[in-house]
C-alpha positions in Angstrom: 0.0 0.0 0.0 1.3 3.4 -0.9 2.0 5.6 2.2 0.7 9.1 2.3 2.7 12.1 3.5 1.5 13.8 6.6 0.5 17.0 4.8 -0.9 15.2 1.7 -4.2 16.7 0.7 -5.3 13.4 -1.0 -7.7 12.5 1.8 -10.6 14.3 3.6 -8.9 13.5 7.0 -5.7 15.2 5.9 -7.5 18.2 4.5 -9.6 18.8 7.7 -6.6 18.2 9.9 -4.5 20.7 8.1 -7.3 23.2 7.9 -8.1 22.9 11.6 -4.4 23.4 12.5 -4.1 26.4 10.2 -7.2 27.9 11.7 -6.0 27.3 15.2 -2.6 28.7 14.4 -4.1 31.8 12.7 -6.3 32.5 15.8 -3.3 32.3 18.2 -1.2 34.4 15.8 -3.9 37.0 15.5 -4.3 37.1 19.2 -0.5 37.7 19.7 -0.5 40.4 17.1 -3.4 42.3 18.5 -1.9 42.2 22.0 1.1 44.1 20.6 -0.9 46.7 18.9 -0.6 50.3 20.4 -4.3 50.5 21.1 -6.5 50.0 24.1 -7.3 46.5 25.4 -10.9 46.7 24.4 -10.2 47.8 20.9 -7.5 45.1 20.7 -10.1 42.5 21.6 -12.6 43.6 19.0 -9.8 43.6 16.3 -9.0 40.0 17.3 -12.7 39.1 17.4 -13.1 40.4 13.8 -10.1 38.4 12.7 -11.6 35.4 14.5 -14.9 35.7 12.6 -12.9 36.1 9.3 -11.0 32.9 10.1 -14.2 31.0 11.0 -16.0 32.2 7.8 -12.9 31.2 5.8 -12.8 27.7 7.4 -16.6 27.4 6.9 -16.2 28.3 3.2 -13.3 25.8 2.7 -15.2 23.0 4.6 -18.2 23.6 2.4 -16.1 23.5 -0.8 -14.1 20.5 0.4 -16.8 18.4 2.1 -20.4 19.8 2.1 -20.7 20.6 -1.6 -19.2 17.3 -2.9 -21.2 15.4 -0.4 -24.4 17.2 -1.4 -23.8 16.4 -5.1 -23.1 12.8 -4.3 -26.3 12.6 -2.2 -28.4 14.2 -5.0 -26.8 11.8 -7.6 -27.4 8.8 -5.3 -31.1 9.9 -5.1 -31.3 10.0 -8.9 -29.7 6.6 -9.2 -32.1 5.2 -6.6 -34.9 6.4 -8.9 -33.2 4.7 -11.9 -32.8 8.0 -13.7 -30.6 6.9 -16.7 -29.1 10.4 -17.0 -27.7 10.3 -13.4 -24.0 11.0 -13.3 -21.8 12.1 -10.4 -19.4 14.8 -11.4 -17.2 15.0 -8.3 -13.7 14.7 -9.8 -11.5 15.3 -6.7 -8.6 13.1 -5.8 -10.0 12.3 -2.3 -12.5 9.8 -0.9 -15.4 11.8 -2.4 -13.9 11.5 -5.8 -13.4 7.8 -5.3 -17.0 7.5 -4.1 -18.2 9.4 -7.1 -16.4 7.2 -9.5 -17.6 4.1 -7.6 -21.2 5.3 -7.8 -20.9 5.9 -11.5 -19.4 2.5 -12.1 -22.0 0.8 -9.9 -24.8 2.6 -11.7 -23.3 1.8 -15.1 -23.1 -1.9 -14.1 -26.6 -1.7 -12.7 -27.9 -0.3 -16.0 -26.1 -3.0 -18.0 -27.5 -5.6 -15.7 -31.0 -4.2 -16.0 -30.6 -4.0 -19.8 -29.5 -7.7 -19.9 -32.4 -8.6 -17.6 -34.8 -6.8 -19.9 -33.3 -8.5 -22.9 -33.6 -11.9 -21.2 -37.2 -11.1 -20.2 -37.9 -10.1 -23.8 -36.3 -13.4 -25.1 -38.3 -15.3 -22.5 -41.5 -13.6 -23.6 -40.6 -14.3 -27.2 -39.9 -17.9 -26.4 -43.2 -18.3 -24.6 -45.0 -16.6 -27.4 -43.2 -18.8 -29.9 -44.2 -21.9 -27.9 -47.8 -20.7 -27.8 -47.7 -20.2 -31.6 -46.2 -23.6 -32.1 -48.8 -25.2 -29.9 -51.5 -23.4 -31.9 -49.9 -24.4 -35.2 -49.6 -28.0 -34.1 -53.3 -28.1 -33.1 -54.3 -26.4 -36.3 -52.1 -28.8 -38.3 -53.6 -31.8 -36.5 -57.1 -30.6 -37.0 -56.5 -29.8 -40.6 -54.7 -33.0 -41.4 -57.5 -35.0 -39.7 -60.1 -33.2 -41.7 -58.1 -33.7 -45.0 -57.5 -37.4 -44.3 -61.1 -38.1 -43.3 -62.5 -37.7 -46.8 -60.1 -40.0 -48.7 -60.2 -42.5 -45.9 -63.9 -42.5 -46.0 -64.0 -43.0 -49.7 -61.5 -45.9 -49.5 -63.6 -47.6 -46.8 -66.9 -47.1 -48.8 -65.5 -48.4 -52.1 -63.5 -51.2 -50.4 -66.7 -52.4 -48.7 -68.6 -52.0 -52.0 -66.1 -54.3 -53.8 -67.4 -57.2 -51.7 -70.9 -56.7 -53.0 -70.3 -55.6 -56.6 -70.1 -58.3 -59.3 -70.1 -56.2 -62.3 -66.5 -56.0 -63.6 -66.8 -52.5 -65.0 -68.3 -51.2 -61.7 -65.6 -53.0 -59.7 -62.9 -51.2 -61.9 -64.5 -47.8 -61.1 -64.4 -48.6 -57.4 -60.7 -49.7 -57.7 -59.9 -46.5 -59.6 -61.7 -44.4 -56.9 -59.7 -46.1 -54.2 -56.4 -45.5 -56.1 -57.3 -41.8 -56.6 -58.1 -41.4 -52.9 -54.8 -43.1 -52.0 -52.9 -40.9 -54.4 -54.5 -37.8 -52.8 -53.5 -39.0 -49.3 -50.0 -39.6 -50.6 -49.8 -36.2 -52.1 -51.0 -34.5 -48.9 -48.5 -36.4 -46.8 -45.5 -35.8 -49.2 -46.4 -32.1 -49.4 -46.8 -31.8 -45.7 -43.5 -33.5 -45.0 -41.8 -31.2 -47.6 -43.2 -28.1 -46.0 -42.3 -29.2 -42.5 -38.7 -29.9 -43.7 -38.5 -26.4 -45.1 -40.0 -24.7 -42.0 -37.8 -26.7 -39.6 -34.6 -26.1 -41.5 -34.1 -29.7 -42.3 -34.2 -28.9 -46.0 -31.9 -26.1 -47.1 -32.1 -23.9 -50.1 -29.1 -24.2 -52.5 -27.7 -21.6 -54.8 -26.9 -22.1 -58.5 -27.0 -20.2 -61.7 -29.6 -21.4 -64.3 -31.6 -20.1 -67.2 -35.1 -19.2 -66.0 -37.0 -19.1 -69.3 -36.0 -22.7 -70.0 -37.3 -23.7 -66.6 -40.6 -21.9 -67.3 -41.0 -23.7 -70.6 -40.2 -27.0 -69.0 -42.8 -26.6 -66.2 -45.5 -25.2 -68.6 -44.8 -27.8 -71.2 -45.2 -30.6 -68.7 -48.4 -29.3 -67.1 -50.2 -27.6 -70.0 -48.8 -28.3 -73.4 -48.6 -32.0 -72.8 -52.4 -32.1 -72.0 -54.1 -31.2 -75.3 -57.4 -32.8 -74.2 -58.0 -30.1 -71.6 -60.8 -27.7 -72.3 -59.0 -24.3 -72.1 -57.0 -21.9 -74.3 -53.3 -21.3 -73.4 -51.3 -18.2 -74.3 -47.8 -17.3 -73.3 -45.4 -14.3 -73.6 -41.8 -15.0 -73.0 -38.6 -12.9 -73.8 -36.4 -14.1 -76.7 -33.2 -13.7 -74.8 -31.9 -15.9 -72.1 -32.5 -14.8 -68.5 -30.3 -16.1 -65.8 -31.0 -16.1 -62.0 -29.3 -17.5 -58.9 -31.5 -19.7 -56.7 -32.4 -23.2 -55.8 -33.4 -24.6 -59.2 -35.5 -27.4 -57.8 -37.4 -25.2 -55.4 -38.0 -22.5 -58.1 -39.3 -25.3 -60.4 -41.6 -26.3 -57.5 -42.9 -22.7 -57.3 -43.6 -22.6 -61.1 -45.2 -26.0 -61.0 -47.5 -25.1 -58.1 -48.6 -21.7 -59.6 -49.1 -23.1 -63.2 -50.8 -26.2 -61.8 -53.1 -24.1 -59.7 -54.1 -22.0 -62.7 -54.8 -25.2 -64.7 -56.8 -26.7 -61.8 -59.2 -23.8 -61.4 -59.6 -22.4 -65.0 -63.2 -22.3 -66.2 -64.2 -24.7 -68.9 -63.4 -23.1 -72.2 -61.5 -20.3 -70.4 -58.0 -18.9 -70.8 -54.6 -19.4 -69.1 -52.1 -16.7 -69.9 -48.5 -17.1 -68.8 -45.9 -14.2 -69.1 -42.4 -13.3 -68.1 -41.5 -9.6 -68.4 -38.1 -8.0 -67.8 -37.7 -4.7 -66.0 -34.1 -3.6 -65.7 -32.5 -5.9 -63.1 -35.5 -8.1 -62.3 -38.1 -10.3 -64.0 -41.8 -10.5 -63.4 -43.5 -13.9 -63.7 -47.3 -14.0 -63.9 -49.9 -16.7 -64.6 -53.6 -15.8 -65.2 -56.6 -18.0 -65.5 -60.3 -17.3 -66.1 -62.1 -18.2 -62.9 -64.2 -16.7 -60.1 -62.7 -13.8 -58.3 -61.3 -14.2 -54.8 -62.7 -12.0 -52.0 -60.3 -9.7 -50.1 -60.8 -11.7 -47.0 -59.8 -14.9 -48.7 -56.8 -13.3 -50.5 -55.2 -12.7 -47.1 -55.6 -16.4 -46.2 -54.8 -18.1 -49.5 -51.1 -18.7 -48.6 -52.0 -20.5 -45.4 -51.6 -24.3 -44.9 -54.7 -26.3 -45.8 -56.5 -23.2 -47.0 -59.8 -24.1 -48.7 -62.1 -21.8 -50.6 -65.4 -21.2 -48.9 -67.6 -22.9 -51.6 -65.7 -26.2 -50.9 -65.0 -26.6 -54.6 -61.3 -26.4 -54.2 -59.2 -29.5 -55.0 -55.8 -30.5 -53.9 -54.1 -30.5 -50.5 -54.1 -26.8 -49.8 -50.3 -27.0 -49.3 -49.0 -25.9 -52.7 -49.4 -22.2 -52.2 -48.0 -22.5 -48.6 -44.8 -24.0 -50.1 -44.7 -21.2 -52.7 -45.1 -18.6 -49.9 -42.2 -20.1 -47.9 -39.8 -20.3 -50.8 -40.4 -16.9 -52.2 -40.4 -15.4 -48.7 -36.9 -16.8 -48.1 -35.7 -15.0 -51.2 -37.5 -11.9 -50.0 -39.2 -11.8 -53.4 -42.2 -9.6 -54.0 -45.2 -11.9 -54.8 -48.9 -11.9 -54.5 -52.3 -12.6 -56.1 -54.9 -10.2 -57.5 -58.2 -10.2 -59.2 -58.0 -9.0 -62.9 -60.7 -8.8 -65.5 -62.6 -12.1 -65.5 -60.1 -14.1 -63.5 -57.1 -14.2 -61.1 -53.4 -13.6 -61.5 -50.6 -14.9 -59.4 -47.2 -13.2 -59.8 -43.7 -12.8 -58.3 -40.6 -10.7 -59.0 -37.1 -12.0 -58.9 -33.7 -10.5 -59.4 -31.8 -11.5 -62.6 -28.1 -11.7 -63.4 -27.0 -9.0 -65.8 
């Protein structure tokens, strides 16, 4: 430990001791001086008394400056800190105990603020975790209810037609029953595969890859497989594609899934004898894909729900698993792409924008 000199003003004790000694010495010195003055004893006393008052006032001023004022500022700051006033700061910068106490208070309050901030962040994370858990529980319940509802219809059909096979002797009718059972089984398989695929995406088990590929070729492949290879369908198909090659960087398989779901959705709900129009337009550094089909318009309330899992239109005329658009939503959201659906003319248009490689 570093030893202090006797007259070191680095501590309050040293300051008050030196000040008291100086005051006492000054009083004695003034008394001796006034005793030697060539004046009367009474006048000498009053001169000494005036000097005594001056010494007392000087000592009082110095004690206030050295002790009372710093202590008052420390006390006020401590009150602010007790009230958790974030602007509180003790500005006593002396080199004595008051300065050390001031710095200790500032450090303590800074540590307290940091601790409170960490506590608030921990509480916020805890609240978020609790909210996420609540959302997950709701999603699980919704998923279970929706899946049970979706499975009930094909399972019921399978049971009915399976029981009917035992009673039907007509070979043609038996074949229709078997075809119906196979269709119901295929629908269940599609629901389960789509649900597992979406769950893998949402849980992070399935990751998006990045590769450079030609987008127009991918559109032609998806449209050709779904529309052009089905000439018996009762609709008219039009397309507008750029002549030049358009390259993008994304997960090719997932983008093909997006195109397949959107084009397949247009084909599924187009009115008999209606139109399907597919277009890719270029706008500087991005492309705009759109697919339109003649069909009944979608209400504003339903448009906000159409990307949800197991969404079904209110008239119960919707086919499919209700998972295709949810998968599209997840993939395009991961790429932060602008996408949506809107009512136009006599039908509905799905669209999305995606950055291109120049």
